[in-house]
C-alpha positions in Angstrom: 0.0 0.0 0.0 2.8 2.4 0.8 4.6 1.5 -2.5 1.4 2.4 -4.3 1.2 5.8 -2.6 4.9 6.4 -3.2 4.4 5.5 -6.9 1.5 7.9 -7.2 3.5 10.7 -5.6 6.5 10.1 -7.9 4.2 10.1 -10.9 2.7 13.4 -9.8 6.1 14.9 -9.3 7.2 13.7 -12.7 4.2 15.3 -14.3 4.9 18.6 -12.7 8.5 18.5 -13.9 7.8 17.5 -17.5 4.6 19.5 -18.1 6.0 23.0 -18.9 3.6 25.9 -18.8 2.2 27.0 -22.2 3.2 30.3 -23.5 0.4 32.6 -24.7 0.8 31.8 -28.4 0.6 28.0 -27.7 -2.5 28.6 -25.7 -4.0 30.7 -28.5 -3.4 28.1 -31.3 -6.7 26.2 -30.7 -8.6 29.5 -30.3 -7.2 31.1 -33.4 -7.8 28.0 -35.5 -11.3 27.7 -34.0 -12.1 31.3 -35.0 -10.7 30.6 -38.5 -12.8 27.5 -39.0 -15.9 29.3 -37.7 -15.3 32.3 -40.0 -15.0 29.9 -43.0 -18.2 28.1 -42.0 -20.1 31.4 -41.7 -18.8 33.5 -44.5 -17.8 30.9 -47.1 -19.9 27.8 -46.4 -23.1 29.6 -45.2 -23.0 27.6 -42.0 -23.1 24.2 -43.7 -19.4 23.4 -44.0 -19.9 20.1 -42.2 -23.6 19.9 -42.4 -26.3 20.9 -39.9 -24.0 20.4 -36.9 -21.0 22.4 -38.4 -20.4 24.4 -35.2 -20.4 21.2 -33.1 -17.9 19.5 -35.3 -15.7 22.6 -35.4 -15.6 22.7 -31.6 -14.6 19.0 -31.6 -11.9 19.6 -34.1 -10.6 22.5 -32.1 -10.6 20.2 -29.0 -8.4 17.7 -31.0 -6.1 20.5 -31.9 -5.9 21.5 -28.2 -5.1 17.9 -27.3 -2.2 17.9 -29.9 -0.8 21.1 -28.3 -1.1 19.3 -24.9 0.7 16.2 -26.2 3.6 18.4 -27.4 3.8 19.8 -23.9 3.7 16.3 -22.3 0.2 16.6 -20.8 -1.1 13.2 -20.0 -4.1 12.1 -22.1 -5.8 10.7 -19.1 -5.8 14.1 -17.5 -7.5 15.5 -20.6 -10.1 12.8 -20.6 -10.7 13.3 -16.9 -11.3 17.1 -17.4 -13.6 16.4 -20.4 -15.6 13.9 -18.4 -15.9 16.2 -15.4 -17.1 19.0 -17.7 -19.8 16.7 -19.3 -20.9 15.6 -15.8 -21.3 19.3 -14.8 -23.9 19.9 -17.5 -26.0 16.7 -16.9 -28.7 18.6 -15.0 -28.8 21.5 -17.5 -29.2 19.0 -20.3 -32.2 17.4 -18.5 -33.6 20.9 -18.1 -33.2 21.6 -21.8 -35.1 18.4 -22.7 -37.9 19.4 -20.4 -37.9 22.9 -21.9 -38.5 21.3 -25.3 -41.3 19.2 -23.8 -42.8 22.3 -22.1 -42.8 24.2 -25.4 -44.7 21.4 -27.1 -47.3 20.8 -24.4 -47.9 24.6 -23.9 -48.6 24.8 -27.7 -51.1 21.9 -27.9 -52.8 22.9 -24.6 -53.4 26.4 -26.0 -51.3 28.3 -23.4 -49.0 29.9 -26.1 -51.9 30.7 -28.5 -53.8 32.3 -25.5 -50.8 34.5 -24.7 -50.6 35.6 -28.4 -54.3 36.2 -28.5 -54.5 38.4 -25.5 -51.2 40.1 -26.3 -52.4 41.3 -29.7 -55.4 42.9 -28.1 -53.3 45.6 -26.3 -52.5 47.3 -29.7 -53.5 50.9 -29.9 -52.2 53.3 -32.6 -51.4 56.0 -30.0 -49.1 53.7 -28.1 -48.1 51.4 -31.0 -44.3 51.2 -30.4 -44.4 50.5 -26.6 -47.3 48.1 -27.2 -45.2 46.3 -29.9 -42.4 45.9 -27.3 -44.9 44.4 -24.8 -46.6 42.1 -27.3 -43.3 40.7 -28.6 -42.0 40.3 -25.0 -45.1 38.3 -24.0 -44.9 36.0 -27.1 -41.2 35.6 -26.8 -41.4 34.6 -23.1 -44.2 32.2 -24.1 -42.2 30.6 -26.9 -38.6 31.1 -25.8 -37.7 32.3 -29.3 -36.9 35.8 -30.5 -36.6 34.4 -34.1 -40.1 32.9 -34.1 -41.6 36.0 -32.6 -40.0 38.2 -35.3 -41.0 35.9 -38.1 -44.6 35.8 -37.1 -46.0 38.6 -35.0 -43.0 40.8 -35.8 -43.9 40.7 -39.5 -47.5 41.5 -38.8 -46.5 44.5 -36.6 -44.2 45.8 -39.4 -47.1 45.7 -41.8 -49.5 47.3 -39.4 -47.0 50.0 -38.3 -46.0 50.8 -41.8 -49.7 51.2 -42.7 -50.0 53.7 -39.8 -47.1 55.7 -41.3 -44.5 54.8 -38.7 -40.8 54.4 -39.6 -40.0 50.7 -40.2 -36.7 51.1 -38.4 -38.6 52.2 -35.3 -41.0 49.3 -35.5 -38.2 46.7 -36.1 -36.3 48.2 -33.1 -39.4 47.8 -30.9 -40.1 44.2 -32.2 -36.4 43.2 -31.6 -36.3 44.9 -28.2 -39.4 43.0 -26.9 -38.4 39.7 -28.6 -35.0 39.6 -27.1 -36.2 40.6 -23.7 -38.6 37.6 -23.8 -35.9 35.3 -25.3 -33.5 36.4 -22.5 -36.0 35.9 -19.6 -37.9 32.8 -20.8 -37.0 29.4 -19.3 -37.9 28.0 -22.7 -35.1 29.8 -24.4 -32.0 27.9 -25.4 -29.6 30.8 -24.7 -31.2 31.3 -21.2 -30.4 27.6 -20.5 -27.0 27.8 -22.2 -25.6 30.7 -20.2 -26.1 29.2 -16.7 -24.8 25.8 -18.0 -21.6 27.5 -19.0 -21.2 29.6 -15.8 -22.1 26.8 -13.4 -25.4 28.0 -11.9 -29.0 26.8 -12.2 -31.7 28.1 -14.6 -34.0 29.9 -12.2 -31.2 31.5 -10.1 -29.9 32.8 -13.4 -33.3 34.2 -14.5 -33.9 35.8 -11.1 -30.5 37.4 -10.9 -30.7 38.5 -14.5 -33.9 40.4 -13.8 -31.9 43.0 -11.7 -30.3 44.4 -14.9 -32.9 43.3 -17.5 -36.0 44.9 -15.9 -34.5 48.4 -15.6 -33.3 48.2 -19.2 -36.7 47.2 -20.6 -38.4 49.9 -18.5 -36.1 52.6 -20.0 -36.8 51.1 -23.4 -40.5 51.4 -22.9 -40.2 55.0 -21.7 -38.2 56.0 -24.8 -40.6 54.3 -27.1 -43.5 56.0 -25.3 -41.9 59.4 -25.9 -41.2 58.6 -29.5 -44.9 57.5 -30.0 -46.1 60.7 -28.5 -44.0 62.8 -31.0 -45.0 61.0 -34.2 -48.3 61.2 -36.2 -50.2 58.0 -37.0 -53.0 57.4 -39.4 -55.5 54.5 -39.8 -56.0 51.8 -37.3 -54.1 48.6 -36.1 -56.2 45.8 -37.5 -55.3 42.5 -36.1 -58.8 41.0 -36.3 -57.7 38.5 -38.9 -55.0 37.1 -36.6 -57.4 37.0 -33.6 -60.1 35.2 -35.6 -57.6 32.6 -36.9 -56.4 31.9 -33.3 -60.0 31.7 -32.0 -61.1 29.4 -34.8 -58.2 27.0 -34.2 -58.0 26.9 -30.4 -60.3 27.0 -27.5 -59.1 30.3 -25.9 -59.9 30.9 -22.3 -58.2 32.7 -19.4 -58.2 29.4 -17.5 -55.2 28.4 -19.6 -53.1 30.8 -17.7 -53.4 28.5 -14.7 -50.5 26.5 -16.2 -47.8 29.3 -16.4 -49.0 30.8 -13.1 -48.5 27.4 -11.4 -45.0 27.2 -12.7 -44.2 30.8 -11.7 -45.5 30.0 -8.2 -43.3 27.0 -7.9 -40.3 29.0 -9.0 -41.1 31.7 -6.4 -41.2 29.1 -3.7 -37.8 27.9 -4.8 -38.9 24.5 -6.1 -36.1 22.6 -7.9 -36.2 23.5 -11.7 -36.7 19.9 -12.8 -39.8 19.6 -10.6 -41.2 22.9 -11.7 -40.7 22.1 -15.4 -42.1 18.6 -15.0 -45.2 20.1 -13.3 -45.6 22.5 -16.2 -45.4 19.7 -18.7 -47.9 17.5 -16.9 -50.4 20.4 -16.2 -50.2 21.5 -19.8 -50.8 17.9 -21.0 -53.9 17.6 -18.8 -55.2 21.0 -20.1 -54.7 19.8 -23.7 -57.1 16.9 -23.0 -59.6 19.2 -21.3 -59.6 22.2 -23.6 -58.0 21.3 -27.0 -59.5 17.9 -28.0 -60.2 19.1 -31.5 -56.6 20.4 -31.9 -55.2 17.0 -30.7 -57.5 15.2 -33.1 -56.2 17.3 -36.0 -52.6 16.4 -35.5 -52.7 12.7 -34.6 -54.9 9.6 -34.6 -55.4 9.7 -30.8 -55.2 12.4 -28.3 -52.6 10.5 -26.3 -50.3 10.1 -29.2 -50.7 13.8 -30.1 -49.6 14.8 -26.6 -46.7 12.3 -26.7 -45.6 13.7 -30.0 -45.7 17.2 -28.6 -43.4 16.2 -25.8 -40.9 14.3 -27.8 -41.0 15.3 -31.5 -42.1 17.9 -34.0 -45.6 19.4 -33.7 -47.2 21.6 -36.3 -50.7 23.1 -35.9 -52.1 24.6 -39.1 -54.3 27.6 -39.1 -56.1 29.5 -41.9 -53.4 32.2 -41.5 -50.0 31.5 -42.9 -48.4 34.1 -40.5 -49.4 32.0 -37.6 -48.3 28.6 -38.8 -44.6 29.1 -38.1 -45.5 30.4 -34.6 -47.6 27.4 -33.8 -44.9 24.8 -34.2 -42.6 23.1 -31.8 -39.8 20.6 -31.9 -40.4 19.1 -28.5 -37.4 17.4 -26.9 -36.0 16.6 -30.3 -35.8 20.3 -31.1 -33.3 20.7 -28.2 -30.8 18.3 -29.6 -28.8 20.9 -31.6 -28.3 23.0 -28.5 -27.5 20.0 -26.3 -24.9 18.8 -28.8 -23.4 22.2 -28.9 -23.1 22.2 -25.1 -21.5 18.7 -25.1 -19.0 19.7 -27.8 -18.2 22.9 -26.0 -17.5 20.8 -22.9 -15.1 18.7 -24.8 -13.2 21.7 -26.2 -13.3 23.6 -22.8 -12.2 20.5 -20.9 -9.3 19.9 -23.1 -8.2 23.5 -23.1 -8.5 23.5 -19.3 -6.4 20.3 -19.0 -3.5 21.6 -21.1 -3.5 24.9 -19.1 -4.6 27.0 -22.1 -7.7 28.5 -20.5 -5.9 29.6 -17.4 -3.1 31.1 -19.5 -5.4 33.1 -21.7 -7.6 34.2 -18.8 -4.5 35.3 -16.9 -3.4 37.5 -19.8 -6.9 39.0 -20.0 -7.0 39.5 -16.2 -3.8 41.6 -16.4 -6.2 44.2 -17.8 -8.9 43.3 -15.3 -7.4 43.7 -11.8 -10.7 44.9 -10.4 -14.2 43.4 -10.3 -15.3 46.0 -12.8 -12.4 45.1 -15.1 -13.4 41.4 -15.0 -17.0 42.3 -16.0 -15.7 44.6 -18.7 -13.4 41.9 -20.1 -16.3 39.5 -20.2 -18.5 42.1 -22.1 -15.7 42.8 -24.6 -15.1 39.1 -25.1 -18.8 38.4 -25.8 -19.0 41.4 -28.2 -15.8 40.4 -29.9 -17.0 36.8 -30.5 -20.4 38.1 -31.8 -18.3 40.1 -34.4 -15.7 37.4 -35.1 -17.5 34.1 -34.7 -20.9 35.5 -36.0 -22.8 33.3 -33.6 -24.5 34.1 -30.3 -24.1 30.6 -28.9 -20.4 30.7 -29.3 -20.4 34.2 -27.8 -21.8 32.5 -24.6 -19.9 29.2 -24.7 -16.3 30.4 -25.2 -16.2 33.3 -22.7 -18.3 31.2 -20.3 -15.6 28.6 -20.2 -12.7 31.1 -20.2 -13.9 33.3 -17.4 -15.6 30.7 -15.1 -12.6 30.2 -12.9 -11.7 33.9 -12.9 -15.0 34.7 -11.3 -14.5 32.0 -8.7 -11.1 33.3 -7.9 -12.5 36.8 -7.4 -15.1 35.3 -5.0 -18.0 36.0 -7.3 -21.0 33.8 -7.6 -21.5 32.1 -11.0 -24.7 33.9 -11.7 -22.6 37.1 -12.1 -21.0 35.5 -15.1 -24.2 34.0 -16.6 -25.9 37.3 -16.3 -23.1 39.2 -18.0 -22.9 36.6 -20.8 -26.6 37.2 -21.6 -26.4 41.0 -21.1 -23.6 41.2 -23.6 -23.7 38.1 -25.7 -27.3 37.1 -26.4 -28.8 40.5 -27.0 -26.0 42.2 -29.0 -25.8 39.4 -31.7 -28.7 41.0 -33.5 -26.8 44.3 -33.9 -24.1 42.7 -36.1 -25.1 42.6 -39.8 -23.1 39.5 -40.6 -24.0 37.6 -37.3 -26.5 34.9 -37.8 -29.0 36.8 -35.7 -28.5 40.1 -37.4 -28.8 38.5 -40.9 -31.9 36.6 -39.9 -33.7 39.5 -38.3 -33.0 42.0 -41.0 -34.0 39.4 -43.7 -37.3 38.4 -41.9 -38.4 41.9 -41.0 -37.2 43.5 -44.3 -35.4 46.2 -42.3 -31.6 46.6 -42.4 -29.5 46.4 -39.3 -28.4 50.0 -39.9 -32.0 51.1 -40.0 -33.1 49.5 -36.7 -29.8 49.6 -34.8 -30.4 52.8 -32.9 -34.0 51.8 -32.1 -33.1 48.4 -30.8 -32.7 50.2 -27.5 -32.9 47.2 -25.2 -30.2 45.4 -27.1 -27.5 48.0 -27.1 -28.4 49.3 -23.7 -28.0 45.9 -21.9 -24.2 45.8 -21.9 -24.0 49.3 -20.5 -26.5 48.4 -17.8 -24.5 45.4 -16.6 -21.3 47.5 -16.6 -23.1 50.3 -14.6 -24.2 47.7 -12.0 -20.6 46.4 -11.8 -19.1 49.9 -11.5 -21.4 50.8 -8.6 -21.2 47.3 -7.1 -25.0 46.8 -7.3 -26.3 43.3 -7.0 -22.9 41.7 -7.4 -23.3 38.5 -5.5 -20.4 37.0 -3.6 -19.7 33.3 -3.1 -20.8 32.1 0.3 -17.5 30.4 0.9 -15.4 33.3 -0.2 
């Protein structure tokens, strides 16, 4: 037994002697090549260089490159495998939550919860407060669906048409739509980015959402005030006619305020600090029951039996067809299957991050960045700059969350900061600013769908460009900067 212990100590000593520290350029090799491959994938191959899962494969390739750098520096492959495995274990619960989020989206659709939110949301339209009303409507629908893209492609398009008919600048309307859509996307437990950020930072979903509200709510309030002032200074003509959309929803679903029992129950569970898995499972089961009670005709239209329709909504694609083409994309869900892309991205990011961690590259890069961030504010500012930079360079909001999340996680711990500080900063500067970059996937998508250029809506996407400043303001004044309990 003593010989075994002695052998282990000698092996550890030998590793310490032979494993020289990476210099900054060696540490940057995998990152530079990762950025190069991502740039090729986005700008040359239209995101399909290696098929649908190009970003995932590129992260794995970058992980292999990092491992090669590690081998040249005599890093034991077992250490690399150990770090990767520990990283994958750390996201097991977030992956389960993501699966449940997919199930929640499907069951909330077939039960009529999401259509009810859209139905009542559209009715707050009034020409005299069109812009702030557009923000509110898109926020409600995006919270309900967890998708800014779906919100823009459905209700957003309708609002552009209605607002233009009223004589309002399309850039203003698009800015209001995007502000509301990204507020909802950011705060919705159904959103993939809202699940991705805490998974990268090492906190749980509902702690992240609650902590994020400290910066997000003041930002959206300022946004609403500005749009209210703008609305008061412009002239509108005509009326906001959404009767066609309302009729289509009413004809397809049984709309009743009782459907709001489902989201209210989930919110109550969250407020009482119920575990996220339990709250989400409750939301799925309640919605499934409400589907049987209120939407039997809808279930019959999408499957042979009501039970199979609900099961399909939980696990696979669900498409509910209405007599209005604008609503058909909105009333679709991928269930658990729809979350596979994001889950695979997380797993591949864990492989890359674990390998980079094992070879000492992350700590080396972070140490260089932290030379410029000797204070807590400097650390927050470095995170914001990294997220913005990756939105510009990598052209993908997911990578703008994944890579800084892995790089800065330990730095926040070393500063005695709780992980929700990092997850909030990632969303405040990574998720919402992606739409402000014309060549980013989000910017290209939103400008294409809404028919308004990024340059036209940039200044009016108030919530999006104000969010990074808000998070830096809170950091500078040390407002709601949570410390680790065991600091």
